[in-house]
C-alpha positions, 0 to 999 in steps of 0.5 A, a space after each residue: 201696008 207697013 204702018 208709018 212711024 211718027 217723026 218723034 219715033 224716028 228721031 228717038 231711033 236715030 238720035 242715040 248718043 253713045 254712052 261714056 264709060 269710066 275706067 274700070 266701070 262694070 257693065 252687064 252686056 250681051 255678046 253680039 258677034 264672035 270673030 277669029 280674034 275678038 268678041 263684040 259686046 252690045 253697049 246699047 245706043 247702036 254701039 259696040 265694045 270689044 273683048 279679046 277672045 282669049 279671055 273666054 277660052 279655057 285651058 284647052 283653047 275651047 270657047 266657053 261662051 257663044 253669041 247671045 250669052 250675057 256676060 259681065 265686063 269692065 271698061 279698059 280704054 277707048 281708042 279712036 272711038 272703039 271701046 276695049 273691055 275685059 272680064 278681068 282687070 289685068 294691066 294697063 298703061 295707067 295702072 294706078 288709075 285702074 287699080 284705084 278703080 278696081 279697089 272702088 268697084 271690087 273688080 277681080 284681077 289676075 296676078 301671080 303669087 311671087 314669093 312668101 314674105 312675113 305675114 303672107 305673100 308678095 303678089 306681082 300685079 304687073 312688071 312694075 307693081 306688087 301687092 301684099 296678100 296676108 295668109 288669111 286672105 289667100 284662101 278660105 281655109 288654113 294654108 298648110 303648104 305655101 308651095 301650093 301657091 307660090 308661082 301660081 296665078 289667081 284672081 284677087 280683089 284690091 282690099 286696100 289701096 293707099 299712099 298713091 298705090 304704094 300700099 296695095 293689099 290684095 285678097 282672094 277670100 271674097 271671090 272664093 267665098 262667093 264661089 263657095 256660096 254659089 256651089 253650096 246653094 247648088 249642093 244644098 238641093 242635090 246633096 242628101 244624107 246617105 248618098 254615095 258621092 265621088 270626090 277628090 282628096 284636097 288635104 290630109 291631116 292627123 284627124 282626117 282628110 278633106 275631100 272636095 265634092 265639087 267646090 265644097 269640102 267635106 271631112 272624112 274623119 280617121 274613124 270613118 276611113 275604114 273598119 279597122 283602126 287607122 294610125 296614119 291617114 297619110 298611109 291611105 290617102 294623098 292629095 289628088 286621090 279620087 274617093 267614093 264616100 257616103 254623106 253621113 252628116 250635113 250641117 249647112 248652118 256651120 258649113 260642115 259635111 261629114 263623110 265616110 269611106 268605110 260605109 262603102 265597104 262590106 262590114 267585116 263583122 257580118 262575115 266574122 260572125 258567120 264564120 265563127 261562133 261562141 267557143 271558137 278558137 282563133 289567133 289575134 293581135 293585141 291592139 290596145 291595153 287598158 286597166 280593165 283588159 286588152 282589146 284583141 284584133 281578130 280580123 280587120 275591123 273586128 276586135 274583142 275584149 279580153 277582160 283582165 280577170 282572164 289575163 290575171 289567172 288569179 294573180 294581182 295585176 293593175 293593168 293588162 300592160 303589166 303582162 302583155 304588150 301591144 302587137 303581140 299575137 295570142 290565141 283566144 277563145 270566143 266566150 260571148 258574141 253580142 250580135 245586137 251591139 256588135 261586141 265580143 268577149 274573149 278568153 285565153 285559149 286553154 284557160 278553162 279554170 274558173 278565174 276571179 277579178 284579181 285587179 283592174 278598175 272594174 268600173 271602167 269595164 262596166 262603163 265599156 259595157 254600159 255604152 251598149 247594154 245587152 242581154 249577153 253583156 248583162 249576163 257577163 256583168 252578173 257573173 262578175 257580181 257573183 264572183 265579187 
C-alpha cells in the first residue's frame, strides 16, 4: 500500500510559484521536449520555457541536441505566460534593454561585420543598430586579410555600452579565448611531441605557415617545410591546404606549438650517401656564396661545401662570389663525407693539383666546422693548419 503523504508535503508540491526572469538573464536548464518547431526547457516550479528549434541545428539542418541534454539559455520575453529563451542574443523590439543586459551579463550575440572603418570594423547588430569592433578584438591573432571578416556573421559580446546605446563596442576575443582554452586543455591530454597529426593551413607568411590542429594553431617554420631550401612558402602552401605534420616542440606556457613537414618525408641524405661515396663525381648547383666558400646543392635537401681554397686555385680572392654566381651548375668531386654530422666537403672536378688557402675568412670556415665537430672534419682542419 502506498505511503500516505502529509498535508505539508502535498502543499509543497502544489504551491510552486513560477519564477520571474529579467531580460537577458542567463539560466542553465534541461531540454524536456522537442517538437517540429520548438524546444521546451525545464524552468522548475512545474513550468517550461521554449526555444526556437533552429537555434540548435547545424548548417546541414541536423539537430545538435536531444531531450535530456543540459544547455545554457537567455531569457528574451514573456507573452501570455509563455517564456521565450535564446541561446544567443539576437534582436528584439526592446533592443536597447537587451544590449544593456548583454553588456551586464556578457551574453554572446550574433552580428554581421558590415565594413572596415578606421581602427576596426562596423558591425551590424540589427537593422537599426551598429557597433564598433576594434581590430584587436576581432580575433586572437593578427588580422592579415580584412576581406576574410567583412560580410560574415560572428558571435560577439558587448565590451562597452554607453551614451544610451550610441556607443557600443563589441569584441570576439573573450569568446575565442574561451574556446581556445577549452581546446587547448583537450589537446594537452592528447598531443605529444613526436606525434604525426593532420591539420589545415590557416595562413602563410614569409617565416612559415600557421596550421590549425583543431582549434589550436601551430607554426610550421620555413626551415621545417622540406629538406631543401624554401625561398617562398606560398609556393608550397595556401590557406585551406590539408597537411600531415610532426609535432617537434610543445610550449604550453607560451602557447607555442612547433611543427615539421619534412619529418614526414624520407631524409634525402640517407639515399645520397648510399648512392655516392668519397671520390664520386657529380653535377650540382651553387645555392649560396660566402667568404669561406660556396654551398653546392647536389640533390634536394643535400648540400656540400666547396671551400674557397678549392675555388681560388692559388689566386687571391676575398669571396666565392668573386668568381662564381648563385644558380650556376658545376661539376664537383666528393672529397669527404662526415656521416655522423651529415656534412660533405667538395672539390672541383679535375682539380687534382694541391691548392692552398689563398683568401677568405678562415675563421668563418672554422666556425662552420665547429658547429658539428667530427673526426672527418677535424682531419680537414688539420690539413689547413699544415698548409698555413
